[in-house]
C-alpha positions in Angstrom: 33.6 -10.0 -41.7 34.7 -8.4 -38.5 32.7 -10.7 -36.5 34.8 -13.7 -38.4 38.1 -12.1 -37.6 37.1 -11.7 -34.2 36.1 -15.3 -33.5 39.2 -16.6 -35.2 41.5 -14.2 -33.1 39.5 -15.6 -30.0 39.9 -19.2 -30.9 43.6 -18.8 -31.7 44.0 -17.1 -28.3 42.2 -19.8 -26.5 44.0 -22.7 -28.5 47.5 -21.3 -27.5 46.3 -20.7 -24.0 45.2 -24.3 -23.8 48.3 -25.7 -25.7 51.1 -23.3 -25.1 53.2 -25.8 -23.4 52.9 -28.3 -26.3 53.5 -25.8 -28.9 56.7 -24.5 -27.2 57.8 -28.1 -26.8 57.3 -28.8 -30.5 58.9 -25.4 -31.5 61.9 -26.3 -29.4 62.3 -29.7 -30.9 61.8 -28.5 -34.5 64.4 -25.7 -33.9 67.0 -27.9 -32.4 66.6 -30.5 -35.3 67.0 -27.8 -37.8 70.2 -26.5 -35.9 71.4 -30.1 -35.6 71.0 -30.6 -39.3 72.6 -27.3 -40.3 75.7 -27.9 -38.0 76.2 -31.6 -39.4 75.8 -30.1 -43.0 78.5 -27.8 -42.4 80.8 -30.6 -40.9 80.2 -32.9 -43.9 80.8 -30.2 -46.3 84.2 -29.2 -44.7 85.3 -33.0 -44.5 84.1 -33.3 -48.3 86.1 -30.2 -49.3 89.5 -31.5 -47.5 88.8 -35.1 -49.2 88.3 -33.6 -52.5 91.1 -31.1 -52.5 93.4 -34.0 -51.4 92.3 -36.2 -54.2 92.5 -33.3 -56.8 96.1 -32.7 -55.7 96.8 -36.3 -56.0 95.3 -36.7 -59.3 93.0 -39.6 -58.4 89.3 -40.2 -57.4 90.1 -43.3 -55.4 91.0 -42.8 -51.8 92.9 -46.1 -51.6 95.1 -45.0 -54.4 96.3 -42.2 -52.3 98.4 -44.6 -50.2 101.1 -44.5 -53.0 101.8 -40.9 -52.4 105.1 -40.1 -50.6 103.4 -37.5 -48.6 100.7 -40.0 -47.2 97.8 -38.0 -48.5 95.5 -40.9 -47.5 96.2 -40.0 -43.8 94.9 -36.5 -44.3 91.5 -38.1 -45.5 91.5 -40.4 -42.6 92.2 -37.6 -40.1 89.4 -35.3 -41.7 86.7 -38.1 -41.5 87.7 -39.1 -38.1 87.5 -35.4 -36.7 84.1 -35.1 -38.7 82.8 -38.1 -37.0 83.6 -36.7 -33.7 82.4 -33.3 -34.2 79.2 -34.8 -35.4 78.7 -37.1 -32.4 79.5 -34.1 -30.2 77.0 -31.9 -31.9 74.3 -34.6 -31.8 74.7 -35.5 -28.0 75.0 -31.7 -27.1 71.8 -30.8 -28.9 70.0 -33.8 -27.3 71.2 -32.8 -23.8 70.1 -29.1 -24.4 66.6 -30.1 -26.0 65.9 -32.5 -23.1 66.6 -29.9 -20.7 64.6 -27.3 -22.4 61.5 -29.6 -22.9 61.7 -30.8 -19.4 61.7 -27.3 -18.0 58.8 -26.3 -20.2 56.9 -29.3 -18.6 57.4 -28.1 -15.3 60.2 -30.7 -14.2 62.7 -29.4 -11.7 65.5 -29.4 -14.1 68.1 -28.4 -11.4 67.6 -31.4 -9.2 68.1 -33.7 -12.3 71.4 -31.8 -13.2 72.6 -32.2 -9.8 71.6 -35.9 -9.7 73.2 -36.4 -13.3 76.2 -34.7 -12.1 76.8 -37.0 -9.2 76.0 -39.9 -11.4 78.3 -38.8 -14.0 81.2 -38.3 -11.5 80.7 -41.8 -10.4 80.6 -43.2 -14.0 83.7 -41.1 -14.8 85.7 -42.1 -11.9 84.8 -46.0 -12.5 85.6 -45.5 -16.5 88.9 -43.5 -16.0 90.7 -45.9 -18.2 88.0 -45.7 -21.0 88.1 -41.8 -20.8 91.7 -41.9 -21.0 91.8 -44.3 -24.1 89.4 -41.8 -26.0 91.3 -38.8 -25.1 94.7 -40.5 -26.2 92.7 -41.6 -29.5 91.9 -38.0 -30.3 95.4 -36.7 -29.8 96.9 -39.5 -31.8 94.6 -38.7 -34.7 94.8 -35.0 -34.3 98.6 -34.8 -34.1 99.1 -37.6 -36.8 101.4 -39.9 -34.7 100.7 -42.7 -37.0 98.1 -44.0 -39.5 96.9 -47.1 -41.3 99.7 -48.8 -43.0 102.5 -47.4 -40.9 105.5 -49.6 -39.5 105.4 -48.6 -35.7 106.8 -49.7 -32.4 104.3 -49.2 -29.8 106.4 -50.7 -26.9 103.6 -53.4 -26.4 103.3 -54.4 -30.0 105.6 -53.9 -33.2 104.3 -54.1 -36.7 102.1 -52.6 -39.2 99.0 -50.6 -38.2 95.7 -52.0 -39.6 93.3 -49.7 -37.8 93.3 -46.4 -35.7 90.2 -46.1 -33.4 89.4 -43.7 -30.7 89.8 -46.3 -28.3 92.1 -49.1 -29.7 94.7 -49.4 -32.4 95.2 -52.6 -34.2 98.7 -53.7 -34.9 99.6 -56.7 -37.2 103.2 -58.0 -36.3 105.6 -60.0 -38.6 104.2 -63.3 -37.4 100.8 -62.5 -38.5 99.4 -61.8 -34.9 96.8 -59.0 -34.6 97.4 -56.9 -31.4 94.7 -54.5 -30.1 96.5 -51.9 -28.2 94.5 -49.6 -26.0 95.4 -45.9 -26.9 95.6 -44.9 -23.2 98.5 -47.4 -22.6 100.7 -46.0 -25.4 103.4 -44.0 -23.6 105.7 -43.9 -26.9 105.5 -44.2 -30.4 108.2 -45.2 -32.9 107.2 -44.5 -36.3 109.3 -45.8 -39.2 107.0 -44.6 -42.0 107.1 -40.8 -41.6 109.5 -38.9 -43.8 112.5 -41.2 -44.3 114.3 -44.1 -42.6 118.0 -45.3 -42.3 119.3 -48.8 -43.2 122.0 -49.7 -41.1 124.3 -52.9 -41.7 127.1 -53.8 -39.5 129.5 -56.3 -41.3 131.8 -58.3 -39.1 135.2 -59.0 -40.6 137.8 -61.2 -39.7 140.6 -59.5 -37.7 143.2 -60.2 -40.6 141.1 -58.6 -43.2 142.3 -55.7 -45.1 139.9 -53.0 -43.8 140.5 -50.6 -46.6 139.8 -53.0 -49.2 136.7 -54.1 -47.5 135.4 -50.7 -47.2 135.9 -49.9 -50.9 134.2 -53.1 -52.0 131.2 -52.5 -49.8 130.9 -48.9 -50.9 131.3 -49.8 -54.4 128.5 -52.6 -54.1 126.1 -50.1 -52.3 126.8 -47.3 -54.8 125.9 -49.6 -57.6 122.6 -50.7 -56.2 121.6 -46.9 -55.8 121.9 -46.4 -59.5 119.5 -49.1 -60.6 116.1 -48.2 -61.6 114.5 -50.6 -59.2 116.1 -48.9 -56.3 117.1 -45.3 -57.2 113.6 -44.1 -56.3 113.7 -45.8 -52.9 117.0 -44.5 -51.7 117.9 -40.9 -50.7 121.6 -39.7 -51.3 124.7 -41.8 -51.4 125.8 -44.8 -49.2 128.3 -44.3 -46.4 130.7 -46.3 -44.9 131.1 -45.0 -41.3 134.1 -47.1 -40.8 135.0 -49.3 -37.8 132.2 -49.7 -35.3 133.7 -52.7 -33.2 137.3 -53.7 -32.7 138.1 -56.8 -30.8 140.7 -59.8 -30.9 138.3 -61.8 -33.0 136.8 -59.5 -35.5 136.5 -55.8 -36.8 132.9 -54.5 -37.6 132.4 -51.7 -40.0 129.2 -50.1 -40.5 127.2 -49.2 -43.8 124.5 -46.8 -43.9 122.0 -45.7 -46.4 119.1 -43.2 -46.2 115.9 -44.5 -47.7 112.3 -43.4 -48.3 109.7 -44.4 -45.5 108.7 -47.8 -45.6 111.5 -48.9 -48.0 114.2 -49.9 -45.6 113.4 -53.6 -45.3 113.6 -54.2 -49.1 116.6 -52.0 -49.5 118.4 -53.5 -46.5 117.8 -57.2 -48.0 119.2 -56.4 -51.3 122.1 -54.5 -49.6 123.1 -57.5 -47.6 123.1 -59.6 -50.8 125.3 -57.1 -52.7 127.6 -56.7 -49.9 128.2 -60.5 -49.4 128.7 -61.0 -53.3 131.2 -58.1 -53.2 133.1 -59.4 -50.2 133.2 -63.1 -52.0 134.6 -61.5 -55.1 137.3 -59.5 -53.1 138.0 -62.8 -51.2 137.5 -61.1 -47.8 136.3 -63.3 -45.2 133.5 -62.7 -42.6 134.4 -63.2 -39.0 133.7 -66.8 -38.1 132.6 -66.2 -34.5 135.1 -68.9 -33.4 137.5 -68.3 -30.8 140.8 -70.2 -30.7 141.8 -72.0 -27.4 145.3 -72.9 -26.7 146.1 -75.7 -24.3 149.2 -77.8 -23.5 149.4 -81.4 -24.3 152.5 -83.2 -23.0 154.3 -79.8 -22.5 153.8 -78.6 -26.0 151.0 -76.0 -27.0 148.3 -77.2 -29.0 145.6 -75.2 -30.8 
């Protein structure tokens, strides 16, 4: 029995001595694969918990149904999944790089020289791909800071419309004519978002100079106030309409301004209906809008003619 144990120990010692490099390489690969699996599982659990929590609060099991939420809970899901994807890729590439370095070190390769060469190559690639790196970093900040999301009406400077996709490098915006714009995130220097929180409908009404301004203001305010009490629009508006008074005064016209605070993404629907109601109210009160024509007086045979 002792001889068998001694022979086994000797064989194991010889096997490890002959194959110790391969054993260490396999151990490193297995350990890193287990570490990667554990980290990715943790990220997936965190993302799943965030998504499940948002769905539970919204009372739905469908992520697409979250778009109807006034708090835009769907965007929380989008941000969580995007950050989960970024973290997952970072973990995967980080472990690959560390694992490759450790395996090459075990195989006797001069890792220092390779790292130095890779550093020089990386610097050259980074210098040549500055715009790509800037796009990716800007995309990360757009997602993390929740500057805009899918379905938002935005003005990005280069393009204005509704966001259809938000990527780490490119944002896709569909304008009112149906054109799909691809805007690089690194080129976005300002963002105007009309879908966050609340918006304001501003309608300027040009009246003829001879119009009774007080009568016009009263008619406009009553028409706008009546719209806010109707079931179709009372959930879209916030507060009461306001007539701010005379905005422009000239010899041809007087412009009064009507404003109404509305919920996000509802400004277009409310604005169209308000314009219709204002026109109907002015017609009923026999108040004329400014024609835009300017009278010119000339003399014909010594007599003034219009």
